[in-house]
C-alpha positions in Angstrom: 10.3 91.0 117.2 13.8 89.7 116.8 15.5 89.0 120.1 19.3 89.3 120.7 19.8 85.7 122.0 16.4 83.9 122.1 15.7 83.9 118.4 12.8 85.6 116.6 9.1 85.7 117.3 6.7 84.5 114.5 4.2 87.3 113.8 1.6 84.7 112.5 1.4 82.2 115.3 3.3 84.0 118.1 6.0 81.2 118.4 9.1 82.6 120.0 12.7 81.3 119.9 12.8 80.6 116.2 16.4 80.7 114.9 16.1 79.5 111.3 14.5 81.1 108.2 11.1 79.4 108.9 8.9 79.2 111.9 9.2 75.8 113.6 5.5 75.8 114.4 3.6 77.1 111.3 6.4 77.1 108.7 6.0 80.8 107.9 9.2 82.4 106.6 11.1 84.9 108.7 10.2 88.3 107.4 13.1 90.8 107.1 13.2 93.6 109.7 13.0 97.1 108.2 14.7 99.7 110.4 15.3 103.5 110.5 18.8 104.8 111.0 19.0 107.2 114.0 22.0 109.0 112.5 20.9 109.8 109.0 17.2 109.0 109.1 17.3 106.4 106.4 14.2 104.3 106.9 14.4 101.4 104.4 17.4 99.5 105.9 17.1 95.7 106.1 20.7 94.7 106.6 23.3 95.0 109.4 24.4 98.4 108.3 22.6 101.6 107.1 22.7 101.9 103.4 22.8 105.7 103.8 25.6 106.3 106.2 27.0 102.9 107.1 26.0 103.1 110.8 25.5 99.6 112.4 22.0 98.5 113.3 22.9 98.4 117.1 22.7 102.1 117.1 19.2 102.2 115.7 15.7 101.1 116.3 13.4 99.1 114.0 10.0 97.7 113.5 9.4 94.1 112.4 6.8 93.5 109.6 5.3 90.4 108.1 4.7 89.6 104.4 7.0 90.1 101.4 10.2 92.3 101.7 9.7 95.9 100.4 11.5 97.1 97.3 14.4 99.4 98.2 13.6 102.9 97.2 16.0 105.3 95.5 18.3 107.1 98.0 16.7 110.3 99.4 13.1 109.1 98.8 11.3 107.9 101.9 9.5 104.7 100.9 5.9 103.8 101.9 6.5 100.6 103.8 2.8 99.9 104.6 0.5 97.6 102.5 -2.9 98.8 101.8 -5.9 96.4 101.9 -6.2 96.5 98.1 -2.5 95.7 97.7 -2.9 92.7 100.0 -5.9 91.5 97.9 -3.9 92.0 94.7 -1.1 89.9 96.1 -3.5 87.2 97.0 -5.3 87.4 93.7 -2.0 87.1 91.8 -1.3 83.9 93.7 -4.7 82.5 93.0 -4.4 83.4 89.3 -1.1 81.6 89.0 -2.6 78.5 90.6 -5.6 78.6 88.3 -3.3 79.0 85.2 -1.4 75.9 86.3 -4.6 73.9 86.8 -5.9 75.0 83.4 -2.6 74.0 81.7 -2.6 70.6 83.3 -6.3 70.1 82.4 -5.7 71.1 78.7 -2.7 68.7 78.6 -4.9 65.9 80.0 -7.7 66.6 77.5 -5.3 66.7 74.6 -3.8 63.4 75.6 -7.3 61.9 76.0 -8.4 63.3 72.6 -5.3 61.9 70.9 -5.7 58.4 72.3 -9.5 58.6 71.8 -9.1 59.5 68.1 -6.5 56.7 67.7 -9.0 54.3 69.2 -11.8 55.5 66.8 -9.5 55.1 63.8 -8.6 51.5 64.8 -12.2 50.5 65.5 -13.4 51.9 62.2 -10.6 50.3 60.2 -11.3 46.9 61.9 -15.0 47.2 61.1 -14.2 47.7 57.4 -11.8 44.7 57.5 -14.7 42.6 59.0 -16.8 43.5 55.9 -13.9 42.3 53.7 -13.7 39.1 55.7 -17.4 38.4 55.4 -17.2 39.0 51.6 -14.3 36.6 51.3 -16.3 34.0 53.2 -19.2 34.3 50.8 -16.7 34.0 47.9 -15.5 30.7 49.3 -19.1 29.4 49.1 -19.4 30.4 45.5 -16.1 28.8 44.6 -17.1 25.6 46.3 -20.4 25.7 44.4 -18.6 25.8 41.0 -17.0 22.4 41.8 -20.5 20.8 42.1 -21.9 22.0 38.8 -22.9 19.5 36.1 -21.4 21.5 33.2 -24.9 22.5 31.9 -24.8 26.3 31.4 -28.6 26.4 31.1 -29.3 24.6 34.4 -30.8 26.5 37.4 -27.8 25.5 39.5 -25.3 27.2 37.1 -27.5 30.3 36.8 -27.7 30.6 40.6 -24.0 30.4 41.0 -23.5 32.9 38.2 -25.9 35.3 40.0 -24.1 34.7 43.3 -20.8 35.6 41.8 -22.2 38.8 40.2 -23.6 39.8 43.6 -20.3 38.9 45.3 -18.4 41.1 42.8 -20.6 44.1 43.7 -20.1 43.4 47.5 -16.4 43.1 47.1 -16.2 46.4 45.2 -18.3 48.1 48.0 -16.0 46.7 50.6 -13.0 47.8 48.7 -14.3 51.4 48.4 -15.2 51.5 52.1 -11.8 50.2 53.3 -10.0 52.5 50.9 -11.7 55.5 52.5 -11.0 54.3 56.1 -7.8 55.5 57.7 -5.5 52.7 58.9 -3.5 52.8 62.1 0.2 53.2 61.4 1.0 49.6 62.2 -1.7 48.4 59.8 -1.0 50.5 56.7 0.8 47.7 55.0 -2.0 45.3 55.8 -4.5 47.7 54.3 -2.4 47.9 51.1 -2.3 44.1 50.8 -6.0 43.7 51.5 -6.9 46.2 48.8 -4.7 44.3 46.3 -6.3 41.1 47.4 -9.8 42.4 46.7 -8.9 43.9 43.3 -7.3 40.7 42.0 -9.9 38.4 43.3 -12.7 40.5 41.9 -11.0 40.2 38.5 -10.6 36.5 38.8 -14.3 36.1 39.7 -15.3 38.2 36.7 -13.2 36.0 34.3 -14.5 32.8 35.9 -18.1 34.0 35.5 -17.5 34.7 31.8 -16.8 31.0 31.4 -19.9 30.0 33.3 -22.1 32.4 31.3 -20.9 30.9 28.0 -24.0 29.0 26.8 -22.6 28.2 23.3 -22.2 24.6 22.5 -18.5 23.9 22.1 -18.7 21.6 19.1 -16.4 23.2 16.5 -13.2 25.1 16.1 -14.8 28.5 16.4 -16.7 27.8 19.6 -13.7 26.0 21.0 -11.4 29.0 20.4 -13.9 31.2 22.1 -13.9 29.1 25.2 -10.1 28.8 25.1 -9.8 32.6 25.0 -12.1 33.0 28.0 -10.2 30.4 30.0 -6.8 31.9 29.1 -8.1 35.3 30.5 -9.0 33.5 33.7 -5.6 31.8 34.0 -3.9 35.2 33.5 -6.0 36.7 36.3 -5.0 33.7 38.6 -1.3 34.5 38.0 -1.8 37.9 39.6 -3.5 36.2 42.6 -0.5 33.9 43.0 1.8 36.9 43.2 -0.1 38.4 46.1 1.4 38.7 49.6 -0.3 36.6 52.3 -3.2 38.5 53.8 -4.5 37.8 57.3 -7.4 39.6 59.1 -7.6 38.8 62.8 -5.7 35.6 62.3 -7.8 34.4 59.3 -6.0 33.6 56.1 -7.9 35.4 53.3 -6.8 32.9 50.6 -7.9 30.0 52.7 -11.3 31.5 53.6 -12.1 32.6 50.0 -10.9 29.2 48.6 -9.3 31.1 45.7 -6.6 28.4 45.3 -9.4 25.9 44.7 -11.0 27.9 41.9 -8.8 26.7 39.0 -9.5 23.1 39.8 -13.2 23.6 40.2 -13.5 25.7 37.0 -11.5 23.2 35.0 -13.8 20.4 36.3 -16.8 22.4 35.1 -15.3 23.0 31.6 -14.5 19.3 31.2 -18.0 18.4 32.1 -19.4 21.0 29.8 -17.3 19.8 26.8 -18.5 16.2 27.3 -22.1 17.4 27.8 -22.0 19.7 24.8 -20.9 17.0 22.4 -23.5 14.6 23.6 -26.2 17.3 23.6 -25.2 18.5 20.1 -25.4 15.0 18.6 -28.9 14.7 20.2 -30.0 18.1 18.8 -28.7 17.2 15.3 -30.8 14.0 15.4 -33.8 16.1 16.6 -33.4 18.6 13.7 -33.1 15.8 11.1 -36.1 14.0 12.5 -38.1 17.3 12.5 -37.2 17.7 8.8 -38.3 14.2 7.9 -41.6 14.6 9.9 -42.3 17.9 8.2 -41.8 16.3 4.8 -44.0 13.4 5.6 -46.7 15.9 6.6 -46.3 17.7 3.2 -46.7 14.4 1.4 -50.2 14.1 2.9 -51.4 17.2 1.0 -53.3 16.8 -2.3 -51.0 19.2 -4.1 -47.6 19.7 -5.6 -45.0 20.2 -2.7 -41.3 20.7 -2.4 -39.5 18.4 0.1 -36.3 20.2 1.3 -33.2 18.1 2.2 -30.4 20.6 2.9 -29.3 24.2 2.7 -25.7 25.1 1.6 -23.7 28.2 0.8 -22.3 28.7 -2.7 -20.4 32.0 -2.8 -22.9 34.8 -2.1 -25.9 32.5 -2.7 -27.9 30.0 -0.7 -28.9 26.8 -2.3 -31.9 24.8 -1.1 -31.7 21.3 -2.3 -34.6 18.8 -2.4 -37.3 17.2 -4.6 -40.8 17.9 -5.8 -43.6 15.5 -4.8 -46.9 15.3 -6.7 -49.6 14.6 -4.1 -52.4 15.0 -6.5 -54.3 12.3 -8.5 -53.3 14.1 -11.8 -50.1 14.2 -13.8 -48.1 17.3 -13.3 -47.0 18.6 -16.7 -45.6 22.0 -15.9 -44.5 24.4 -13.1 -45.1 28.2 -13.1 -43.7 29.4 -9.8 -44.0 29.6 -6.0 -43.2 31.6 -2.8 -40.7 30.3 -0.3 -39.9 30.9 3.4 -36.5 30.0 4.9 -35.2 30.2 8.5 -31.6 29.3 9.4 -30.6 28.8 13.0 -27.5 28.0 15.1 -29.2 25.6 17.5 -32.0 27.7 18.8 -30.6 31.1 17.8 -31.9 32.6 14.5 -29.3 33.4 12.0 -31.4 34.4 8.9 -35.1 34.7 8.0 -36.5 35.0 4.5 -40.2 35.4 4.0 -42.4 35.2 0.8 -39.5 35.1 -1.6 -41.0 34.8 -5.1 -39.1 32.1 -7.1 -39.5 30.5 -10.5 -37.5 28.6 -13.1 -38.4 28.4 -16.8 -36.6 25.0 -17.0 -39.5 23.5 -15.0 -42.2 24.8 -17.4 -42.4 21.3 -18.8 -41.9 19.1 -15.7 -43.6 15.7 -15.6 -44.4 13.9 -12.4 -46.9 11.1 -12.1 -49.6 11.1 -9.3 -48.5 10.4 -5.8 -44.9 10.3 -6.9 -41.6 12.0 -6.0 -39.8 13.5 -9.0 -36.9 11.3 -10.1 -34.4 14.2 -9.9 -33.1 16.4 -7.0 -33.6 20.0 -7.7 -31.8 23.1 -6.4 -33.5 26.4 -5.5 -31.0 29.2 -5.7 -31.4 32.3 -3.6 -29.0 34.9 -5.0 -27.0 37.1 -2.5 -28.7 35.6 0.5 -25.5 34.1 1.9 -23.8 37.5 2.5 -23.0 38.2 6.1 -24.7 35.1 7.6 -23.1 33.4 10.6 -22.8 29.7 11.4 -26.0 27.7 11.2 -26.7 24.0 11.8 -30.4 23.6 11.2 -33.1 25.1 9.0 -36.8 25.1 8.2 -38.1 25.6 4.7 -41.6 26.1 3.4 -42.7 26.4 -0.2 -46.3 27.8 -0.6 -48.6 29.2 -3.2 -47.2 26.8 -5.8 -48.6 27.1 -9.3 -48.5 24.1 -11.6 -50.1 22.6 -14.7 -51.8 19.2 -14.5 -53.4 16.7 -16.9 -56.3 14.7 -15.5 -56.0 10.9 -15.9 
C-alpha cells in the first residue's frame, strides 16, 4: 500500500519506505494504484484525479495491485481488474516465447557465420590441394627437361625412348591437373593466380608436345628434305616457347613455377640434343652407306660362286617413270654362253631400313641378248641396263637396294 509520507510498500518482498519507481530491495517496479471514485463510482482511475468526474484521489479509497497496469476501459463500462490464473500463465508464456525467439535468432546467426567461414575454409583447402598437384607435375617436368640435356642425340637409344615416354606421361598428368584446377573454385584473393596457373599449364604442355616431336624424329638428317622436316619441327617448338616467355610469373606457396619446371632451360637442352643428333646422323649415315655397298659386293661374290649365268647389279636409278637396274652378266658355267632367253627379277628399294618399293617375280627379257657371247667364268665386257617400265611412279626417297635375278634361261655351247 502506498503511504502518505513513508513511501510505498513492495507487494513482492514486503519492503516499505520505497520512494522511487523500483523497489530498493528486489528491484520490482512500483505497480500503479487503481482506485474507485466515491463520488461517481468510476473504478479504473490510476491518476491523481478521477477520469469520470475530476474528483481528487484524497476523497476516494483505492486498492493497490501488482503486475502490469490495466487497460483503461471505455467510459461507463466497469472493467475487470482481476487477472485469472490462465491470463497470468499466458503473460509468462509470452515472455518465455520472446526469450526463445531471441535465442533462436542468435543461434541461427552464429550457425550462418560458422557455415560461411567453414565453406570459405573448404574452398581454400580444396583449391590449395589442386595447386599442390600442379606443383608436383611441374617438378616432374623439370626432371624430364634436365634429362633431355643428357641425351646422346641417338633417337633409337633406350635413354631417348625413356625420356620421350616420360614426357608423354607428363603431358597427360598436366592435362589432368589442369582440368582438376579449372573445376576447383578459387578464393577471391587467388582468382588471378588460378588464371595464371592455367595459362602456365596450357603453354608448357604445348611446349613439351613440340619438344617431343623433335625427340621422336628417328629420320636420319642427311639431305635437304630431312633437314627441312627437322627445321619445321624445331620452329614449332620455338614458337611455343615464345608463348611461355610472355607468361606472367607464377608462384605456388612461394615456389617459382618456371624455376621448378626448368622450362627456361628447355631450349638450350633441346638445341644440344639436335646438334648431337646431326653429327651422329651424318656419321651413322656414312657408315650405313658403306654397309650397304659392302653387302652388295658380298652378294655379288656369292652369285659368282654359282655354276650358272647370273646378273651382278651395281645400281638402281630413276629415269622418268621407269626404274633402271644397271649391272653385268657373269658366266659361272664351264661352257660358252651363246644366247639369252629371259629371267625373273626381284627388287626391293629401301630408305635406310624402311621399305619403299618391292617387286617380286617380274618377268623380263630382251631380244637384243638372244645372241650374247660370254666365255666361261667370265664377266661380260659390257654393262647392261634392265628397264622396269612405270615402276618409278610414286616412289619415295631410297638409298639402298637388293636385287635378285632368278630362273635365268640361256643357250650354251660346250667346250
